[in-house]
C-alpha positions as CSV (number, residue, x, y, z in Angstrom):
1,M,109.0,141.5,121.6
2,I,111.2,139.9,118.9
3,Q,110.7,138.2,115.4
4,I,113.8,137.3,113.7
5,P,113.2,136.2,110.3
6,C,115.1,134.0,108.7
7,L,115.9,136.5,105.4
8,A,117.0,134.0,102.6
9,R,114.4,131.2,103.1
10,S,111.3,134.0,103.2
11,L,112.9,136.1,100.7
12,E,112.6,132.6,98.6
13,K,108.7,132.4,99.3
14,A,107.7,136.0,99.1
15,N,105.3,136.4,95.9
16,I,103.4,139.2,96.0
17,P,101.4,140.3,92.7
18,C,101.8,144.2,91.7
19,M,98.2,144.6,91.0
20,E,96.5,142.7,93.7
21,L,96.1,144.9,96.6
22,S,94.7,142.8,99.0
23,L,95.2,143.0,102.7
24,Q,97.1,139.6,102.4
25,K,99.3,141.0,99.9
26,L,99.5,144.8,100.5
27,L,100.9,144.0,104.3
28,P,103.6,142.0,103.6
29,A,105.1,144.3,100.8
30,T,104.5,147.7,103.1
31,G,106.1,145.2,105.6
32,M,109.3,144.7,103.3
33,I,109.3,148.4,102.8
34,L,109.5,150.2,106.3
35,S,111.1,147.1,108.3
36,S,114.4,147.9,105.8
37,A,113.8,151.7,106.2
38,L,113.8,152.2,109.3
39,P,117.0,150.3,110.2
40,L,118.4,152.7,107.5
41,A,117.8,155.5,108.9
42,G,118.3,154.6,112.2
43,L,121.7,153.6,111.0
44,L,122.7,156.9,109.5
45,L,121.0,158.8,112.8
46,G,123.3,156.8,115.3
47,L,126.6,157.3,113.4
48,G,125.8,160.8,113.8
49,L,125.1,160.2,117.6
50,F,128.0,158.1,118.2
51,S,130.4,161.0,116.8
52,R,128.5,163.4,119.1
53,W,129.1,161.0,122.2
54,H,132.8,160.3,121.3
55,R,133.3,164.3,121.5
56,G,131.4,164.5,124.6
57,A,128.8,166.3,123.7
58,Y,126.5,164.9,126.3
59,D,128.9,163.8,129.0
60,Q,127.1,167.0,131.7
61,T,123.5,166.0,130.4
62,L,123.9,162.6,131.6
63,R,125.4,163.8,134.7
64,T,122.2,166.4,135.5
65,N,119.5,163.5,134.5
66,V,120.9,160.9,136.7
67,A,121.0,163.6,139.7
68,R,117.4,164.6,138.5
69,L,116.1,160.9,138.5
70,R,118.3,160.2,142.0
71,A,116.3,163.0,143.2
72,R,112.7,161.2,142.8
73,S,111.2,160.3,145.8
74,W,109.5,156.8,144.7
75,L,108.7,154.4,147.5
76,A,110.3,151.0,147.5
77,A,107.0,149.3,149.0
78,D,105.0,150.9,145.9
79,A,108.0,149.7,143.3
80,L,108.1,146.2,144.6
81,L,104.1,145.8,144.8
82,L,103.9,146.9,140.6
83,L,106.6,144.9,140.1
84,F,105.2,141.8,141.6
85,A,101.6,142.8,139.4
86,I,103.5,143.0,136.3
87,M,104.7,139.8,137.0
88,L,101.2,138.2,137.2
89,P,100.7,137.3,133.6
90,M,104.0,135.9,133.1
91,I,103.6,133.8,136.4
92,S,100.7,132.5,134.8
93,A,102.0,132.1,131.1
94,V,104.1,129.2,133.2
95,L,101.5,127.4,134.7
96,T,99.0,127.4,131.4
97,W,101.7,125.9,129.8
98,F,102.5,123.0,132.5
99,Q,98.9,122.4,132.1
100,Q,98.4,122.9,128.3
101,D,97.0,119.7,126.6
102,T,99.8,120.2,122.8
103,S,97.8,117.3,121.2
104,A,94.6,120.2,120.9
105,G,96.4,122.3,119.1
106,P,96.3,126.0,119.1
107,E,93.5,127.8,119.9
108,Q,91.6,130.4,118.7
109,T,92.1,134.2,120.0
110,D,88.9,136.2,120.6
111,M,88.2,139.8,121.9
112,R,86.7,138.2,125.0
113,Q,90.4,136.7,125.8
114,L,91.8,140.0,125.3
115,V,89.7,141.9,127.4
116,P,90.9,140.7,130.9
117,Y,94.7,141.9,129.4
118,M,93.3,145.6,128.2
119,V,91.7,145.6,131.8
120,Y,95.1,144.7,134.1
121,Y,97.0,147.1,131.8
122,A,94.8,150.3,132.8
123,L,95.1,148.6,136.9
124,L,98.7,148.9,136.0
125,L,98.5,152.3,135.1
126,L,95.9,153.0,138.2
127,G,98.6,151.6,140.1
128,V,101.5,153.8,138.9
129,G,99.4,156.8,139.1
130,M,99.1,156.2,142.5
131,A,102.3,155.4,143.5
132,A,103.1,158.7,142.1
133,Q,100.4,160.6,144.1
134,R,102.5,159.1,147.3
135,T,105.4,160.7,146.6
136,A,103.8,164.2,146.8
137,L,105.1,165.5,143.5
138,G,102.3,164.6,140.9
139,I,102.7,161.8,138.1
140,A,103.8,164.4,135.6
141,A,106.5,166.0,137.8
142,V,108.1,162.3,139.0
143,M,107.9,161.1,135.5
144,G,109.3,164.0,134.0
145,I,107.0,164.9,132.2
146,S,106.3,168.5,131.7
147,R,104.8,171.2,128.8
148,D,107.9,173.1,128.0
149,R,109.9,169.5,127.9
150,C,107.6,166.9,126.6
151,W,108.2,167.7,122.5
152,P,112.1,167.8,123.1
153,A,111.7,164.5,125.1
154,I,108.8,163.1,122.2
155,R,111.4,163.8,119.2
156,T,114.5,162.8,120.9
157,G,112.0,159.2,121.7
158,V,111.9,159.0,117.7
159,I,115.5,160.0,117.1
160,L,116.9,157.2,119.4
161,G,114.1,154.7,118.9
162,L,115.2,154.5,115.2
163,A,119.1,154.7,116.2
164,M,118.2,151.7,118.5
165,L,117.0,149.3,115.6
166,P,120.8,148.5,114.3
167,P,122.5,147.1,117.0
168,V,119.6,145.5,118.3
169,L,118.8,143.7,115.2
170,L,122.3,142.7,114.9
171,T,121.7,141.1,118.7
172,A,119.3,139.4,117.7
173,G,121.2,137.8,114.5
174,L,124.0,137.2,116.9
175,A,121.3,135.1,119.2
176,D,120.0,133.3,116.7
177,S,123.1,132.4,115.7
178,I,124.6,131.4,119.1
179,G,121.1,129.2,119.3
180,Q,121.8,127.7,116.1
181,W,125.4,126.9,117.0
182,L,123.7,125.4,120.6
183,G,121.3,123.2,118.7
184,T,118.5,125.0,120.3
185,P,115.3,124.8,118.2
186,P,114.3,128.3,117.1
187,S,110.7,129.8,118.4
188,R,109.4,133.2,118.8
189,Q,107.4,135.1,121.1
190,A,103.4,133.7,121.9
191,V,102.2,137.1,120.1
192,F,103.5,136.2,116.5
193,D,102.3,133.0,116.7
194,V,98.5,134.4,117.7
195,L,99.2,137.0,114.7
196,N,100.1,133.8,112.4
197,A,96.5,132.0,113.5
198,P,94.5,131.6,110.1
199,D,91.0,133.7,109.9
200,L,92.4,135.7,112.4
201,N,89.5,138.1,113.7
202,V,90.4,141.9,112.3
203,M,89.5,143.7,115.5
204,V,91.6,140.8,117.1
205,Q,94.7,141.6,115.7
206,A,93.7,145.7,115.8
207,S,93.9,145.0,119.6
208,L,97.1,143.6,119.5
209,F,98.8,145.9,117.5
210,F,97.4,148.4,119.9
211,M,98.6,146.5,123.0
212,A,101.8,146.0,121.5
213,V,102.6,149.6,120.3
214,V,101.0,151.6,123.0
215,A,99.6,149.9,126.4
216,A,102.8,147.7,126.5
217,P,105.3,150.1,126.0
218,L,103.4,152.9,128.5
219,V,103.2,150.0,131.6
220,E,106.4,148.7,130.7
221,E,108.6,152.3,130.4
222,A,106.2,153.6,133.1
223,V,107.5,150.7,135.8
224,F,110.7,149.8,134.6
225,R,112.1,153.2,133.3
226,G,109.9,155.8,135.0
227,I,110.2,153.9,138.6
228,L,112.9,151.0,139.0
229,L,115.2,152.5,137.2
230,P,115.3,156.1,139.7
231,L,114.8,153.8,142.9
232,I,117.8,151.8,142.1
233,L,119.8,154.5,141.2
234,R,119.3,156.1,144.3
235,T,121.6,153.4,146.0
236,R,123.7,151.9,143.1
237,G,125.9,153.4,140.6
238,L,124.9,153.6,137.0
239,L,126.2,150.4,135.6
240,V,125.1,147.9,138.3
241,A,121.7,150.0,138.0
242,L,121.2,149.5,134.0
243,L,122.4,146.2,134.5
244,L,119.7,145.1,137.7
245,V,116.6,146.6,135.7
246,N,117.5,145.2,132.3
247,V,118.1,142.1,133.3
248,L,115.1,142.0,135.1
249,F,113.3,143.3,132.1
250,A,114.7,140.9,129.8
251,L,114.0,137.9,132.0
252,L,110.4,138.8,132.8
253,H,109.8,138.3,128.8
254,L,109.5,134.9,129.3
255,H,111.3,133.8,126.2
256,A,115.1,132.9,126.5
257,P,115.9,133.1,122.6
258,S,115.0,137.0,123.0
259,F,117.2,137.2,126.4
260,L,119.8,138.8,125.0
261,P,118.3,141.5,122.3
262,L,115.8,142.3,125.0
263,L,118.3,143.1,127.2
264,A,119.9,145.2,124.2
265,V,115.9,147.2,123.8
266,G,116.4,147.7,127.3
267,V,120.0,149.3,128.0
268,C,118.8,151.2,125.1
269,L,115.3,152.4,126.5
270,S,117.1,153.5,130.0
271,L,120.1,155.5,127.8
272,G,117.4,157.0,126.3
273,M,115.4,157.7,129.9
274,L,119.4,159.3,130.9
275,A,118.8,161.2,127.8
276,T,116.2,163.3,128.7
277,G,114.8,162.7,132.0
278,S,111.1,161.9,131.3
279,V,109.6,158.7,130.3
280,L,108.1,159.9,127.2
281,T,111.2,159.4,125.4
282,P,111.6,155.2,126.4
283,I,107.9,154.9,125.6
284,V,108.4,156.3,122.5
285,M,111.5,154.1,122.0
286,H,109.6,151.0,123.0
287,A,106.6,151.9,120.4
288,I,108.9,151.8,117.3
289,F,110.8,149.3,118.6
290,N,107.8,147.0,118.6
291,A,106.4,148.5,115.8
292,E,109.1,147.1,113.4
293,M,108.8,143.7,114.8
294,L,105.3,144.2,113.9
295,L,107.0,144.8,110.3
296,L,109.0,142.1,110.2
297,F,106.7,139.8,111.0
298,Y,104.3,140.8,107.9
299,A,107.4,141.1,105.6
300,W,108.7,137.8,106.7
301,P,106.3,135.7,108.6
C-alpha cells in the first residue's frame, strides 16, 4: 500500500480553517501532523538501531532466529496452496482491468462489494490455521507466538515499524523520480482512488481502514513471513530467501510504480520476523506502515 504525495503542490492547495472542525477538515490536519511525526520518530529510532547493529548487538539473535525459522515444519504443498489463494484477487483484478469500460467512469463502492473481500480474508486465515495444524505444532508455536514473547514481539514491531518509515519513504521518492525521468504517468493503488471517491459511505471508509490496517497485515504476514520465509530458508540462504519472498510480495500487489517501495517494505518486514521469530512483529510493522500511507493520503490527497 503506497501513496507518494507531491508535497509542494499539495501544500499550495491545503486550506484548513482552524475553527472548522468538520470531518473533511479535521482529517487532513490530523494526517499532516501524524504523517510527519511518525517518520521523524522512526528516524531517531532507526539511528539508534543502526548504531547497535553496527556494534554487532544483533548478530547472535539473528543466527538463533534463522535456525528457529528453518526448524518450523511447514508443508510445501500447503504453502503453494495458500500462495495460489492469495493470488486469486490479483488475477481477478487483471481480468477485470482488461474487461472494464473506461468511458463509464469509476464505480461507487458500497458494503456489498467489500463483503466478498472480508470473507476471502477470513477463509485465508482459516487456511493458515489448517496448515499450522498439519505441522503437529499448532498455530501459536509455528508462528512464534507464546505468552512470554507476545509483548516483546509487539513492542519490537512498533519500534521497527516506525524505524522502517524513513527508508521506505525515501525509496518511494526514488521510485517516483525514476518514473518521472522515464516519462511514466504517476499512478496510485486502487484503494486510494476508492477512498478519494465523492460521497464515500462512512461504513465503507471504516471497512477499508480495517482491511488495510488489520486484515491485510494479518493475512499477508501469516502467509509471506509466517510460512513462505521459513519454508524457503529451509533450502536456501538468508539473502536468497529474503529476495525471493519479497520480490513475490511486491509483484503480487500488481502496481509497477510501487514495486521498489514494496520490495523495501517486504525486506523490512522480513527483518522484523528475524528479529523476534514471531509473526506478531511484522504484523504490527505492516499495520503501522499502512496507517502511515492512509495518513499521507488524507494529509495530501
